[in-house]
Structures are given as C-alpha cells and as structure tokens.
mmCIF file of the N, C-alpha and C atoms, coordinates in Angstrom:
data_MODEL
# 
_entry.id   MODEL 
# 
loop_
_atom_site.group_PDB 
_atom_site.id 
_atom_site.type_symbol 
_atom_site.label_atom_id 
_atom_site.label_alt_id 
_atom_site.label_comp_id 
_atom_site.label_asym_id 
_atom_site.label_entity_id 
_atom_site.label_seq_id 
_atom_site.pdbx_PDB_ins_code 
_atom_site.Cartn_x 
_atom_site.Cartn_y 
_atom_site.Cartn_z 
_atom_site.occupancy 
_atom_site.B_iso_or_equiv 
_atom_site.pdbx_formal_charge 
_atom_site.auth_seq_id 
_atom_site.auth_comp_id 
_atom_site.auth_asym_id 
_atom_site.auth_atom_id 
_atom_site.pdbx_PDB_model_num 
ATOM 1   N N  . MET A 1 1  ? -42.733 20.613  -21.830 1.00 0.00 ? 1  MET A N  1 
ATOM 2   C CA . MET A 1 1  ? -42.146 19.528  -22.585 1.00 0.00 ? 1  MET A CA 1 
ATOM 3   C C  . MET A 1 1  ? -40.625 19.477  -22.410 1.00 0.00 ? 1  MET A C  1 
ATOM 4   N N  . THR A 1 2  ? -39.998 20.603  -22.350 1.00 0.00 ? 2  THR A N  1 
ATOM 5   C CA . THR A 1 2  ? -38.549 20.651  -22.263 1.00 0.00 ? 2  THR A CA 1 
ATOM 6   C C  . THR A 1 2  ? -38.058 19.990  -20.975 1.00 0.00 ? 2  THR A C  1 
ATOM 7   N N  . GLY A 1 3  ? -38.743 20.213  -19.869 1.00 0.00 ? 3  GLY A N  1 
ATOM 8   C CA . GLY A 1 3  ? -38.364 19.607  -18.591 1.00 0.00 ? 3  GLY A CA 1 
ATOM 9   C C  . GLY A 1 3  ? -38.489 18.092  -18.638 1.00 0.00 ? 3  GLY A C  1 
ATOM 10  N N  . LEU A 1 4  ? -39.570 17.602  -19.246 1.00 0.00 ? 4  LEU A N  1 
ATOM 11  C CA . LEU A 1 4  ? -39.789 16.161  -19.364 1.00 0.00 ? 4  LEU A CA 1 
ATOM 12  C C  . LEU A 1 4  ? -38.763 15.532  -20.293 1.00 0.00 ? 4  LEU A C  1 
ATOM 13  N N  . THR A 1 5  ? -38.457 16.188  -21.385 1.00 0.00 ? 5  THR A N  1 
ATOM 14  C CA . THR A 1 5  ? -37.479 15.683  -22.352 1.00 0.00 ? 5  THR A CA 1 
ATOM 15  C C  . THR A 1 5  ? -36.091 15.569  -21.715 1.00 0.00 ? 5  THR A C  1 
ATOM 16  N N  . SER A 1 6  ? -35.687 16.607  -21.006 1.00 0.00 ? 6  SER A N  1 
ATOM 17  C CA . SER A 1 6  ? -34.360 16.564  -20.390 1.00 0.00 ? 6  SER A CA 1 
ATOM 18  C C  . SER A 1 6  ? -34.311 15.499  -19.293 1.00 0.00 ? 6  SER A C  1 
ATOM 19  N N  . MET A 1 7  ? -35.436 15.302  -18.585 1.00 0.00 ? 7  MET A N  1 
ATOM 20  C CA . MET A 1 7  ? -35.478 14.264  -17.561 1.00 0.00 ? 7  MET A CA 1 
ATOM 21  C C  . MET A 1 7  ? -35.379 12.875  -18.199 1.00 0.00 ? 7  MET A C  1 
ATOM 22  N N  . LEU A 1 8  ? -36.051 12.669  -19.319 1.00 0.00 ? 8  LEU A N  1 
ATOM 23  C CA . LEU A 1 8  ? -35.988 11.382  -20.021 1.00 0.00 ? 8  LEU A CA 1 
ATOM 24  C C  . LEU A 1 8  ? -34.583 11.133  -20.578 1.00 0.00 ? 8  LEU A C  1 
ATOM 25  N N  . ILE A 1 9  ? -33.955 12.164  -21.105 1.00 0.00 ? 9  ILE A N  1 
ATOM 26  C CA . ILE A 1 9  ? -32.585 12.017  -21.632 1.00 0.00 ? 9  ILE A CA 1 
ATOM 27  C C  . ILE A 1 9  ? -31.624 11.677  -20.495 1.00 0.00 ? 9  ILE A C  1 
ATOM 28  N N  . THR A 1 10 ? -31.786 12.341  -19.365 1.00 0.00 ? 10 THR A N  1 
ATOM 29  C CA . THR A 1 10 ? -30.938 12.064  -18.206 1.00 0.00 ? 10 THR A CA 1 
ATOM 30  C C  . THR A 1 10 ? -31.146 10.638  -17.709 1.00 0.00 ? 10 THR A C  1 
ATOM 31  N N  . ALA A 1 11 ? -32.406 10.212  -17.624 1.00 0.00 ? 11 ALA A N  1 
ATOM 32  C CA . ALA A 1 11 ? -32.709 8.849   -17.177 1.00 0.00 ? 11 ALA A CA 1 
ATOM 33  C C  . ALA A 1 11 ? -32.150 7.825   -18.164 1.00 0.00 ? 11 ALA A C  1 
ATOM 34  N N  . GLY A 1 12 ? -32.307 8.124   -19.452 1.00 0.00 ? 12 GLY A N  1 
ATOM 35  C CA . GLY A 1 12 ? -31.758 7.218   -20.478 1.00 0.00 ? 12 GLY A CA 1 
ATOM 36  C C  . GLY A 1 12 ? -30.247 7.144   -20.386 1.00 0.00 ? 12 GLY A C  1 
ATOM 37  N N  . GLY A 1 13 ? -29.603 8.286   -20.164 1.00 0.00 ? 13 GLY A N  1 
ATOM 38  C CA . GLY A 1 13 ? -28.141 8.294   -20.005 1.00 0.00 ? 13 GLY A CA 1 
ATOM 39  C C  . GLY A 1 13 ? -27.702 7.502   -18.790 1.00 0.00 ? 13 GLY A C  1 
ATOM 40  N N  . ALA A 1 14 ? -28.468 7.605   -17.700 1.00 0.00 ? 14 ALA A N  1 
ATOM 41  C CA . ALA A 1 14 ? -28.144 6.847   -16.486 1.00 0.00 ? 14 ALA A CA 1 
ATOM 42  C C  . ALA A 1 14 ? -28.273 5.346   -16.741 1.00 0.00 ? 14 ALA A C  1 
ATOM 43  N N  . VAL A 1 15 ? -29.320 4.950   -17.459 1.00 0.00 ? 15 VAL A N  1 
ATOM 44  C CA . VAL A 1 15 ? -29.517 3.531   -17.783 1.00 0.00 ? 15 VAL A CA 1 
ATOM 45  C C  . VAL A 1 15 ? -28.361 3.028   -18.648 1.00 0.00 ? 15 VAL A C  1 
ATOM 46  N N  . VAL A 1 16 ? -27.978 3.797   -19.637 1.00 0.00 ? 16 VAL A N  1 
ATOM 47  C CA . VAL A 1 16 ? -26.858 3.412   -20.509 1.00 0.00 ? 16 VAL A CA 1 
ATOM 48  C C  . VAL A 1 16 ? -25.572 3.320   -19.699 1.00 0.00 ? 16 VAL A C  1 
ATOM 49  N N  . ALA A 1 17 ? -25.341 4.281   -18.798 1.00 0.00 ? 17 ALA A N  1 
ATOM 50  C CA . ALA A 1 17 ? -24.136 4.257   -17.963 1.00 0.00 ? 17 ALA A CA 1 
ATOM 51  C C  . ALA A 1 17 ? -24.107 3.011   -17.081 1.00 0.00 ? 17 ALA A C  1 
ATOM 52  N N  . LEU A 1 18 ? -25.251 2.678   -16.490 1.00 0.00 ? 18 LEU A N  1 
ATOM 53  C CA . LEU A 1 18 ? -25.324 1.464   -15.657 1.00 0.00 ? 18 LEU A CA 1 
ATOM 54  C C  . LEU A 1 18 ? -25.086 0.208   -16.485 1.00 0.00 ? 18 LEU A C  1 
ATOM 55  N N  . LEU A 1 19 ? -25.643 0.167   -17.667 1.00 0.00 ? 19 LEU A N  1 
ATOM 56  C CA . LEU A 1 19 ? -25.466 -0.979  -18.558 1.00 0.00 ? 19 LEU A CA 1 
ATOM 57  C C  . LEU A 1 19 ? -23.995 -1.137  -18.951 1.00 0.00 ? 19 LEU A C  1 
ATOM 58  N N  . LEU A 1 20 ? -23.355 -0.035  -19.295 1.00 0.00 ? 20 LEU A N  1 
ATOM 59  C CA . LEU A 1 20 ? -21.934 -0.083  -19.655 1.00 0.00 ? 20 LEU A CA 1 
ATOM 60  C C  . LEU A 1 20 ? -21.068 -0.515  -18.476 1.00 0.00 ? 20 LEU A C  1 
ATOM 61  N N  . ALA A 1 21 ? -21.385 -0.048  -17.278 1.00 0.00 ? 21 ALA A N  1 
ATOM 62  C CA . ALA A 1 21 ? -20.640 -0.451  -16.078 1.00 0.00 ? 21 ALA A CA 1 
ATOM 63  C C  . ALA A 1 21 ? -20.800 -1.945  -15.829 1.00 0.00 ? 21 ALA A C  1 
ATOM 64  N N  . TYR A 1 22 ? -22.015 -2.456  -16.027 1.00 0.00 ? 22 TYR A N  1 
ATOM 65  C CA . TYR A 1 22 ? -22.279 -3.886  -15.853 1.00 0.00 ? 22 TYR A CA 1 
ATOM 66  C C  . TYR A 1 22 ? -21.472 -4.709  -16.859 1.00 0.00 ? 22 TYR A C  1 
ATOM 67  N N  . ILE A 1 23 ? -21.469 -4.281  -18.101 1.00 0.00 ? 23 ILE A N  1 
ATOM 68  C CA . ILE A 1 23 ? -20.722 -4.995  -19.149 1.00 0.00 ? 23 ILE A CA 1 
ATOM 69  C C  . ILE A 1 23 ? -19.224 -4.955  -18.850 1.00 0.00 ? 23 ILE A C  1 
ATOM 70  N N  . LYS A 1 24 ? -18.711 -3.785  -18.456 1.00 0.00 ? 24 LYS A N  1 
ATOM 71  C CA . LYS A 1 24 ? -17.286 -3.654  -18.140 1.00 0.00 ? 24 LYS A CA 1 
ATOM 72  C C  . LYS A 1 24 ? -16.911 -4.575  -16.977 1.00 0.00 ? 24 LYS A C  1 
ATOM 73  N N  . GLY A 1 25 ? -17.786 -4.650  -15.977 1.00 0.00 ? 25 GLY A N  1 
ATOM 74  C CA . GLY A 1 25 ? -17.542 -5.547  -14.842 1.00 0.00 ? 25 GLY A CA 1 
ATOM 75  C C  . GLY A 1 25 ? -17.464 -6.997  -15.287 1.00 0.00 ? 25 GLY A C  1 
ATOM 76  N N  . GLY A 1 26 ? -18.324 -7.392  -16.203 1.00 0.00 ? 26 GLY A N  1 
ATOM 77  C CA . GLY A 1 26 ? -18.302 -8.759  -16.725 1.00 0.00 ? 26 GLY A CA 1 
ATOM 78  C C  . GLY A 1 26 ? -17.027 -9.041  -17.494 1.00 0.00 ? 26 GLY A C  1 
ATOM 79  N N  . ILE A 1 27 ? -16.581 -8.063  -18.274 1.00 0.00 ? 27 ILE A N  1 
ATOM 80  C CA . ILE A 1 27 ? -15.345 -8.233  -19.044 1.00 0.00 ? 27 ILE A CA 1 
ATOM 81  C C  . ILE A 1 27 ? -14.153 -8.339  -18.106 1.00 0.00 ? 27 ILE A C  1 
ATOM 82  N N  . ASP A 1 28 ? -14.111 -7.475  -17.088 1.00 0.00 ? 28 ASP A N  1 
ATOM 83  C CA . ASP A 1 28 ? -13.008 -7.519  -16.119 1.00 0.00 ? 28 ASP A CA 1 
ATOM 84  C C  . ASP A 1 28 ? -12.976 -8.855  -15.384 1.00 0.00 ? 28 ASP A C  1 
ATOM 85  N N  . THR A 1 29 ? -14.150 -9.354  -15.003 1.00 0.00 ? 29 THR A N  1 
ATOM 86  C CA . THR A 1 29 ? -14.226 -10.644 -14.321 1.00 0.00 ? 29 THR A CA 1 
ATOM 87  C C  . THR A 1 29 ? -13.730 -11.761 -15.235 1.00 0.00 ? 29 THR A C  1 
ATOM 88  N N  . ALA A 1 30 ? -14.126 -11.721 -16.488 1.00 0.00 ? 30 ALA A N  1 
ATOM 89  C CA . ALA A 1 30 ? -13.683 -12.742 -17.441 1.00 0.00 ? 30 ALA A CA 1 
ATOM 90  C C  . ALA A 1 30 ? -12.165 -12.700 -17.605 1.00 0.00 ? 30 ALA A C  1 
ATOM 91  N N  . ARG A 1 31 ? -11.592 -11.512 -17.642 1.00 0.00 ? 31 ARG A N  1 
ATOM 92  C CA . ARG A 1 31 ? -10.131 -11.388 -17.765 1.00 0.00 ? 31 ARG A CA 1 
ATOM 93  C C  . ARG A 1 31 ? -9.430  -11.942 -16.535 1.00 0.00 ? 31 ARG A C  1 
ATOM 94  N N  . LYS A 1 32 ? -9.988  -11.683 -15.367 1.00 0.00 ? 32 LYS A N  1 
ATOM 95  C CA . LYS A 1 32 ? -9.393  -12.208 -14.132 1.00 0.00 ? 32 LYS A CA 1 
ATOM 96  C C  . LYS A 1 32 ? -9.436  -13.733 -14.115 1.00 0.00 ? 32 LYS A C  1 
ATOM 97  N N  . VAL A 1 33 ? -10.560 -14.300 -14.535 1.00 0.00 ? 33 VAL A N  1 
ATOM 98  C CA . VAL A 1 33 ? -10.693 -15.756 -14.581 1.00 0.00 ? 33 VAL A CA 1 
ATOM 99  C C  . VAL A 1 33 ? -9.694  -16.334 -15.577 1.00 0.00 ? 33 VAL A C  1 
ATOM 100 N N  . GLU A 1 34 ? -9.562  -15.690 -16.728 1.00 0.00 ? 34 GLU A N  1 
ATOM 101 C CA . GLU A 1 34 ? -8.622  -16.144 -17.749 1.00 0.00 ? 34 GLU A CA 1 
ATOM 102 C C  . GLU A 1 34 ? -7.187  -16.080 -17.235 1.00 0.00 ? 34 GLU A C  1 
ATOM 103 N N  . ALA A 1 35 ? -6.842  -15.015 -16.536 1.00 0.00 ? 35 ALA A N  1 
ATOM 104 C CA . ALA A 1 35 ? -5.492  -14.877 -15.977 1.00 0.00 ? 35 ALA A CA 1 
ATOM 105 C C  . ALA A 1 35 ? -5.234  -15.945 -14.920 1.00 0.00 ? 35 ALA A C  1 
ATOM 106 N N  . LYS A 1 36 ? -6.235  -16.242 -14.112 1.00 0.00 ? 36 LYS A N  1 
ATOM 107 C CA . LYS A 1 36 ? -6.089  -17.274 -13.083 1.00 0.00 ? 36 LYS A CA 1 
ATOM 108 C C  . LYS A 1 36 ? -5.874  -18.641 -13.732 1.00 0.00 ? 36 LYS A C  1 
ATOM 109 N N  . ARG A 1 37 ? -6.638  -18.945 -14.767 1.00 0.00 ? 37 ARG A N  1 
ATOM 110 C CA . ARG A 1 37 ? -6.481  -20.225 -15.473 1.00 0.00 ? 37 ARG A CA 1 
ATOM 111 C C  . ARG A 1 37 ? -5.103  -20.330 -16.120 1.00 0.00 ? 37 ARG A C  1 
ATOM 112 N N  . ALA A 1 38 ? -4.632  -19.227 -16.695 1.00 0.00 ? 38 ALA A N  1 
ATOM 113 C CA . ALA A 1 38 ? -3.309  -19.229 -17.318 1.00 0.00 ? 38 ALA A CA 1 
ATOM 114 C C  . ALA A 1 38 ? -2.227  -19.477 -16.272 1.00 0.00 ? 38 ALA A C  1 
ATOM 115 N N  . ALA A 1 39 ? -2.370  -18.876 -15.102 1.00 0.00 ? 39 ALA A N  1 
ATOM 116 C CA . ALA A 1 39 ? -1.400  -19.090 -14.026 1.00 0.00 ? 39 ALA A CA 1 
ATOM 117 C C  . ALA A 1 39 ? -1.422  -20.539 -13.552 1.00 0.00 ? 39 ALA A C  1 
ATOM 118 N N  . GLU A 1 40 ? -2.615  -21.124 -13.466 1.00 0.00 ? 40 GLU A N  1 
ATOM 119 C CA . GLU A 1 40 ? -2.736  -22.532 -13.062 1.00 0.00 ? 40 GLU A CA 1 
ATOM 120 C C  . GLU A 1 40 ? -2.101  -23.451 -14.106 1.00 0.00 ? 40 GLU A C  1 
ATOM 121 N N  . LYS A 1 41 ? -2.328  -23.150 -15.393 1.00 0.00 ? 41 LYS A N  1 
ATOM 122 C CA . LYS A 1 41 ? -1.729  -23.964 -16.454 1.00 0.00 ? 41 LYS A CA 1 
ATOM 123 C C  . LYS A 1 41 ? -0.211  -23.867 -16.430 1.00 0.00 ? 41 LYS A C  1 
ATOM 124 N N  . LEU A 1 42 ? 0.310   -22.668 -16.188 1.00 0.00 ? 42 LEU A N  1 
ATOM 125 C CA . LEU A 1 42 ? 1.754   -22.483 -16.105 1.00 0.00 ? 42 LEU A CA 1 
ATOM 126 C C  . LEU A 1 42 ? 2.331   -23.268 -14.938 1.00 0.00 ? 42 LEU A C  1 
ATOM 127 N N  . GLU A 1 43 ? 1.669   -23.200 -13.798 1.00 0.00 ? 43 GLU A N  1 
ATOM 128 C CA . GLU A 1 43 ? 2.131   -23.942 -12.621 1.00 0.00 ? 43 GLU A CA 1 
ATOM 129 C C  . GLU A 1 43 ? 2.130   -25.445 -12.889 1.00 0.00 ? 43 GLU A C  1 
ATOM 130 N N  . ALA A 1 44 ? 1.082   -25.933 -13.538 1.00 0.00 ? 44 ALA A N  1 
ATOM 131 C CA . ALA A 1 44 ? 0.998   -27.360 -13.859 1.00 0.00 ? 44 ALA A CA 1 
ATOM 132 C C  . ALA A 1 44 ? 2.104   -27.767 -14.832 1.00 0.00 ? 44 ALA A C  1 
ATOM 133 N N  . ALA A 1 45 ? 2.393   -26.917 -15.810 1.00 0.00 ? 45 ALA A N  1 
ATOM 134 C CA . ALA A 1 45 ? 3.458   -27.227 -16.772 1.00 0.00 ? 45 ALA A CA 1 
ATOM 135 C C  . ALA A 1 45 ? 4.816   -27.266 -16.080 1.00 0.00 ? 45 ALA A C  1 
ATOM 136 N N  . GLU A 1 46 ? 5.051   -26.310 -15.180 1.00 0.00 ? 46 GLU A N  1 
ATOM 137 C CA . GLU A 1 46 ? 6.315   -26.304 -14.440 1.00 0.00 ? 46 GLU A CA 1 
ATOM 138 C C  . GLU A 1 46 ? 6.438   -27.549 -13.563 1.00 0.00 ? 46 GLU A C  1 
ATOM 139 N N  . GLU A 1 47 ? 5.328   -27.967 -12.975 1.00 0.00 ? 47 GLU A N  1 
ATOM 140 C CA . GLU A 1 47 ? 5.321   -29.167 -12.144 1.00 0.00 ? 47 GLU A CA 1 
ATOM 141 C C  . GLU A 1 47 ? 5.637   -30.408 -12.981 1.00 0.00 ? 47 GLU A C  1 
ATOM 142 N N  . ARG A 1 48 ? 5.038   -30.481 -14.185 1.00 0.00 ? 48 ARG A N  1 
ATOM 143 C CA . ARG A 1 48 ? 5.309   -31.628 -15.074 1.00 0.00 ? 48 ARG A CA 1 
ATOM 144 C C  . ARG A 1 48 ? 6.783   -31.669 -15.466 1.00 0.00 ? 48 ARG A C  1 
ATOM 145 N N  . ILE A 1 49 ? 7.352   -30.511 -15.762 1.00 0.00 ? 49 ILE A N  1 
ATOM 146 C CA . ILE A 1 49 ? 8.774   -30.456 -16.136 1.00 0.00 ? 49 ILE A CA 1 
ATOM 147 C C  . ILE A 1 49 ? 9.633   -30.963 -14.987 1.00 0.00 ? 49 ILE A C  1 
ATOM 148 N N  . GLU A 1 50 ? 9.321   -30.535 -13.774 1.00 0.00 ? 50 GLU A N  1 
ATOM 149 C CA . GLU A 1 50 ? 10.089  -30.976 -12.598 1.00 0.00 ? 50 GLU A CA 1 
ATOM 150 C C  . GLU A 1 50 ? 9.937   -32.484 -12.386 1.00 0.00 ? 50 GLU A C  1 
ATOM 151 N N  . MET A 1 51 ? 8.726   -32.989 -12.550 1.00 0.00 ? 51 MET A N  1 
ATOM 152 C CA . MET A 1 51 ? 8.496   -34.426 -12.383 1.00 0.00 ? 51 MET A CA 1 
ATOM 153 C C  . MET A 1 51 ? 9.249   -35.214 -13.454 1.00 0.00 ? 51 MET A C  1 
ATOM 154 N N  . ASP A 1 52 ? 9.239   -34.729 -14.692 1.00 0.00 ? 52 ASP A N  1 
ATOM 155 C CA . ASP A 1 52 ? 9.969   -35.399 -15.767 1.00 0.00 ? 52 ASP A CA 1 
ATOM 156 C C  . ASP A 1 52 ? 11.468  -35.398 -15.486 1.00 0.00 ? 52 ASP A C  1 
ATOM 157 N N  . ARG A 1 53 ? 11.980  -34.286 -14.959 1.00 0.00 ? 53 ARG A N  1 
ATOM 158 C CA . ARG A 1 53 ? 13.400  -34.200 -14.627 1.00 0.00 ? 53 ARG A CA 1 
ATOM 159 C C  . ARG A 1 53 ? 13.749  -35.209 -13.545 1.00 0.00 ? 53 ARG A C  1 
ATOM 160 N N  . GLU A 1 54 ? 12.909  -35.297 -12.514 1.00 0.00 ? 54 GLU A N  1 
ATOM 161 C CA . GLU A 1 54 ? 13.150  -36.257 -11.435 1.00 0.00 ? 54 GLU A CA 1 
ATOM 162 C C  . GLU A 1 54 ? 13.061  -37.689 -11.955 1.00 0.00 ? 54 GLU A C  1 
ATOM 163 N N  . ALA A 1 55 ? 12.095  -37.956 -12.837 1.00 0.00 ? 55 ALA A N  1 
ATOM 164 C CA . ALA A 1 55 ? 11.957  -39.304 -13.383 1.00 0.00 ? 55 ALA A CA 1 
ATOM 165 C C  . ALA A 1 55 ? 13.169  -39.671 -14.240 1.00 0.00 ? 55 ALA A C  1 
ATOM 166 N N  . SER A 1 56 ? 13.638  -38.735 -15.052 1.00 0.00 ? 56 SER A N  1 
ATOM 167 C CA . SER A 1 56 ? 14.810  -39.005 -15.888 1.00 0.00 ? 56 SER A CA 1 
ATOM 168 C C  . SER A 1 56 ? 16.039  -39.285 -15.023 1.00 0.00 ? 56 SER A C  1 
ATOM 169 N N  . GLU A 1 57 ? 16.177  -38.531 -13.963 1.00 0.00 ? 57 GLU A N  1 
ATOM 170 C CA . GLU A 1 57 ? 17.298  -38.738 -13.050 1.00 0.00 ? 57 GLU A CA 1 
ATOM 171 C C  . GLU A 1 57 ? 17.211  -40.124 -12.412 1.00 0.00 ? 57 GLU A C  1 
ATOM 172 N N  . ALA A 1 58 ? 16.025  -40.523 -11.995 1.00 0.00 ? 58 ALA A N  1 
ATOM 173 C CA . ALA A 1 58 ? 15.830  -41.837 -11.389 1.00 0.00 ? 58 ALA A CA 1 
ATOM 174 C C  . ALA A 1 58 ? 16.088  -42.939 -12.412 1.00 0.00 ? 58 ALA A C  1 
ATOM 175 N N  . GLU A 1 59 ? 15.670  -42.724 -13.671 1.00 0.00 ? 59 GLU A N  1 
ATOM 176 C CA . GLU A 1 59 ? 15.897  -43.731 -14.707 1.00 0.00 ? 59 GLU A CA 1 
ATOM 177 C C  . GLU A 1 59 ? 17.390  -43.902 -14.982 1.00 0.00 ? 59 GLU A C  1 
ATOM 178 N N  . ARG A 1 60 ? 18.119  -42.799 -15.027 1.00 0.00 ? 60 ARG A N  1 
ATOM 179 C CA . ARG A 1 60 ? 19.573  -42.900 -15.244 1.00 0.00 ? 60 ARG A CA 1 
ATOM 180 C C  . ARG A 1 60 ? 20.238  -43.641 -14.089 1.00 0.00 ? 60 ARG A C  1 
ATOM 181 N N  . LYS A 1 61 ? 19.785  -43.360 -12.896 1.00 0.00 ? 61 LYS A N  1 
ATOM 182 C CA . LYS A 1 61 ? 20.350  -44.021 -11.721 1.00 0.00 ? 61 LYS A CA 1 
ATOM 183 C C  . LYS A 1 61 ? 20.008  -45.515 -11.739 1.00 0.00 ? 61 LYS A C  1 
ATOM 184 N N  . ALA A 1 62 ? 18.770  -45.838 -12.119 1.00 0.00 ? 62 ALA A N  1 
ATOM 185 C CA . ALA A 1 62 ? 18.317  -47.225 -12.115 1.00 0.00 ? 62 ALA A CA 1 
ATOM 186 C C  . ALA A 1 62 ? 18.997  -48.056 -13.202 1.00 0.00 ? 62 ALA A C  1 
ATOM 187 N N  . ALA A 1 63 ? 19.458  -47.414 -14.253 1.00 0.00 ? 63 ALA A N  1 
ATOM 188 C CA . ALA A 1 63 ? 20.082  -48.156 -15.357 1.00 0.00 ? 63 ALA A CA 1 
ATOM 189 C C  . ALA A 1 63 ? 21.331  -48.899 -14.893 1.00 0.00 ? 63 ALA A C  1 
ATOM 190 N N  . GLY A 1 64 ? 22.010  -48.406 -13.882 1.00 0.00 ? 64 GLY A N  1 
ATOM 191 C CA . GLY A 1 64 ? 23.224  -49.054 -13.406 1.00 0.00 ? 64 GLY A CA 1 
ATOM 192 C C  . GLY A 1 64 ? 22.997  -49.949 -12.207 1.00 0.00 ? 64 GLY A C  1 
ATOM 193 N N  . MET A 1 65 ? 21.755  -50.233 -11.838 1.00 0.00 ? 65 MET A N  1 
ATOM 194 C CA . MET A 1 65 ? 21.463  -51.041 -10.648 1.00 0.00 ? 65 MET A CA 1 
ATOM 195 C C  . MET A 1 65 ? 21.202  -52.493 -10.997 1.00 0.00 ? 65 MET A C  1 
ATOM 196 N N  . SER A 1 66 ? 21.417  -53.343 -10.005 1.00 0.00 ? 66 SER A N  1 
ATOM 197 C CA . SER A 1 66 ? 21.012  -54.742 -10.150 1.00 0.00 ? 66 SER A CA 1 
ATOM 198 C C  . SER A 1 66 ? 19.496  -54.799 -9.987  1.00 0.00 ? 66 SER A C  1 
ATOM 199 N N  . ASP A 1 67 ? 18.921  -55.959 -10.273 1.00 0.00 ? 67 ASP A N  1 
ATOM 200 C CA . ASP A 1 67 ? 17.472  -56.097 -10.150 1.00 0.00 ? 67 ASP A CA 1 
ATOM 201 C C  . ASP A 1 67 ? 17.004  -55.841 -8.716  1.00 0.00 ? 67 ASP A C  1 
ATOM 202 N N  . GLU A 1 68 ? 17.740  -56.354 -7.761  1.00 0.00 ? 68 GLU A N  1 
ATOM 203 C CA . GLU A 1 68 ? 17.353  -56.183 -6.361  1.00 0.00 ? 68 GLU A CA 1 
ATOM 204 C C  . GLU A 1 68 ? 17.451  -54.706 -5.946  1.00 0.00 ? 68 GLU A C  1 
ATOM 205 N N  . GLN A 1 69 ? 18.495  -54.048 -6.378  1.00 0.00 ? 69 GLN A N  1 
ATOM 206 C CA . GLN A 1 69 ? 18.641  -52.630 -6.058  1.00 0.00 ? 69 GLN A CA 1 
ATOM 207 C C  . GLN A 1 69 ? 17.514  -51.812 -6.705  1.00 0.00 ? 69 GLN A C  1 
ATOM 208 N N  . ALA A 1 70 ? 17.186  -52.150 -7.947  1.00 0.00 ? 70 ALA A N  1 
ATOM 209 C CA . ALA A 1 70 ? 16.107  -51.449 -8.643  1.00 0.00 ? 70 ALA A CA 1 
ATOM 210 C C  . ALA A 1 70 ? 14.770  -51.667 -7.935  1.00 0.00 ? 70 ALA A C  1 
ATOM 211 N N  . LYS A 1 71 ? 14.541  -52.891 -7.459  1.00 0.00 ? 71 LYS A N  1 
ATOM 212 C CA . LYS A 1 71 ? 13.309  -53.194 -6.744  1.00 0.00 ? 71 LYS A CA 1 
ATOM 213 C C  . LYS A 1 71 ? 13.223  -52.368 -5.460  1.00 0.00 ? 71 LYS A C  1 
ATOM 214 N N  . GLN A 1 72 ? 14.315  -52.293 -4.724  1.00 0.00 ? 72 GLN A N  1 
ATOM 215 C CA . GLN A 1 72 ? 14.328  -51.505 -3.491  1.00 0.00 ? 72 GLN A CA 1 
ATOM 216 C C  . GLN A 1 72 ? 14.073  -50.022 -3.774  1.00 0.00 ? 72 GLN A C  1 
ATOM 217 N N  . GLU A 1 73 ? 14.673  -49.532 -4.826  1.00 0.00 ? 73 GLU A N  1 
ATOM 218 C CA . GLU A 1 73 ? 14.470  -48.126 -5.203  1.00 0.00 ? 73 GLU A CA 1 
ATOM 219 C C  . GLU A 1 73 ? 13.015  -47.897 -5.617  1.00 0.00 ? 73 GLU A C  1 
ATOM 220 N N  . ALA A 1 74 ? 12.442  -48.818 -6.369  1.00 0.00 ? 74 ALA A N  1 
ATOM 221 C CA . ALA A 1 74 ? 11.052  -48.691 -6.810  1.00 0.00 ? 74 ALA A CA 1 
ATOM 222 C C  . ALA A 1 74 ? 10.102  -48.720 -5.616  1.00 0.00 ? 74 ALA A C  1 
ATOM 223 N N  . LEU A 1 75 ? 10.383  -49.553 -4.643  1.00 0.00 ? 75 LEU A N  1 
ATOM 224 C CA . LEU A 1 75 ? 9.539   -49.615 -3.454  1.00 0.00 ? 75 LEU A CA 1 
ATOM 225 C C  . LEU A 1 75 ? 9.564   -48.292 -2.701  1.00 0.00 ? 75 LEU A C  1 
ATOM 226 N N  . ARG A 1 76 ? 10.696  -47.630 -2.749  1.00 0.00 ? 76 ARG A N  1 
ATOM 227 C CA . ARG A 1 76 ? 10.833  -46.350 -2.063  1.00 0.00 ? 76 ARG A CA 1 
ATOM 228 C C  . ARG A 1 76 ? 9.927   -45.286 -2.710  1.00 0.00 ? 76 ARG A C  1 
ATOM 229 N N  . TRP A 1 77 ? 9.777   -45.369 -4.033  1.00 0.00 ? 77 TRP A N  1 
ATOM 230 C CA . TRP A 1 77 ? 8.990   -44.377 -4.755  1.00 0.00 ? 77 TRP A CA 1 
ATOM 231 C C  . TRP A 1 77 ? 7.521   -44.769 -4.911  1.00 0.00 ? 77 TRP A C  1 
ATOM 232 N N  . ALA A 1 78 ? 7.197   -46.030 -4.636  1.00 0.00 ? 78 ALA A N  1 
ATOM 233 C CA . ALA A 1 78 ? 5.818   -46.511 -4.838  1.00 0.00 ? 78 ALA A CA 1 
ATOM 234 C C  . ALA A 1 78 ? 4.854   -45.839 -3.865  1.00 0.00 ? 78 ALA A C  1 
ATOM 235 N N  . ARG A 1 79 ? 3.642   -45.636 -4.328  1.00 0.00 ? 79 ARG A N  1 
ATOM 236 C CA . ARG A 1 79 ? 2.615   -45.068 -3.449  1.00 0.00 ? 79 ARG A CA 1 
ATOM 237 C C  . ARG A 1 79 ? 2.187   -46.128 -2.460  1.00 0.00 ? 79 ARG A C  1 
ATOM 238 N N  . ARG A 1 80 ? 1.919   -45.666 -1.277  1.00 0.00 ? 80 ARG A N  1 
ATOM 239 C CA . ARG A 1 80 ? 1.499   -46.628 -0.236  1.00 0.00 ? 80 ARG A CA 1 
ATOM 240 C C  . ARG A 1 80 ? 0.116   -46.289 0.207   1.00 0.00 ? 80 ARG A C  1 
# 
C-alpha cells in the first residue's frame, strides 16, 4: 500500500504542478496582451496630440490668409 500511495501522491503533485504552470502561462500571456494594448493606446494618444498640434498651427496660419490662399492651403492638405 505504501508504494501505491506514494505513487498516487507523486502523480497528484505532478498534475497540480502542470495545472499551476498552465495557469501561470495564461496569466503571463494576459499581461503581455495588456501591455501591448497599453503601448498601442499610448502611441495613438501621442499621434492625436501631434495631429492636434499640426491642426492648430495650420488654423493659426489660415486665420491670416485671404479666401484664395486658404483654399490653396486646404487643397494641399486634402486627401486625394
């Protein structure tokens, strides 16, 4: 009985160890995904700030233009 009991305890410990490793792997993967999303959000926020800065600069410049000059400037920035 003692040999069988120790074998069952060892097998049970191995199963628990494998289960814990699987769970830890899932947690690590979730953290990596979360970190990647946070980096993407930060990059997008920095991009928005830069775009807003460029737009504000263009608006200040356009405020002193004639209608024709403003139209030419707008055509330059328009998507084609």
